[in-house]
Residue, then its C-alpha position, 0 to 999 in steps of 0.5 A: m164463795r163460802i158454804a156454811t155448815d147449814g148448807y147455805i151458800d154465802l154469795t157475799d163472799a168474793r172468793h172464787v173456788r176453782t174446781p180441779g181440771e184444766h181451766g184454759d180459756q184459750a181455744e186452739p186456732v183453726p187452721e186458716e184454710e178451714a177457718l176461711a172455708f167456714l167463714l165464707s160458707h155463711t151469707f152476710p147482710g150488707h156489701r163488704r169485701v175482705i181487706r186482710p187475712l184472719s189473725i190467730e185470735e179471729r181463728r180462735r173465735i171461729q173455733r168457738a163458733l164451731w163449738a157453739d151450742s146455739v145458732s145465735e152464739r155462732m152467728a155472733l162470733v162469725d159476724r164479729v170476725w167478718r166485720a173485723i176483716t172486711e170493709e164496706v163497699g158500694p151496692p151493685a149497679d144492678m141488684a137483680t144480678p150478682e156482681l163479682i167484687q173479689v176473688i180470695r185465693c187460699r192455696q188451691r181453693t178459690y172463693p169468689l165473693y159476690l154482691d147478691g141483692r142485699h147480701t155478700r156471699v160466695i157463689p162457688d158454682r159460677p165460673l170466674p170471668e178471667a177477662g174481668l178480673t183486675r189485680q185489685m180484685v184478687m186477694d191471696f191469703d198468706l198462711k205464714t203471716a196469720 
């Protein structure tokens, strides 16, 4: 960008001027426990289950979502992360009652994922049925690999 002596800006000039200061495009990733808690505090349309832990880039997106000024920008970032770490599953047998699809454990926290009508959500105030849990339903987040 070039500013002429008469004060007009020449927009045809391809050069860019960098102002002084820090110009890092990378945000620091959110710690995995905090990123997972923020992600699962949202309700998502559709029926999905988590298939892998959050990557560092996805935790950076969560950080940008935490800093976002608009709700639409925040939800776009969160939805992109959600779709990257999950896969679709079939609808519940009875749409009227929530169906436990998966239990996510991260250190001492446990997040039960339920299919509730047309949404996937965490319902934390429900007790987990110990007898109905299978090994495939439980996912442990390994904090060292992310």
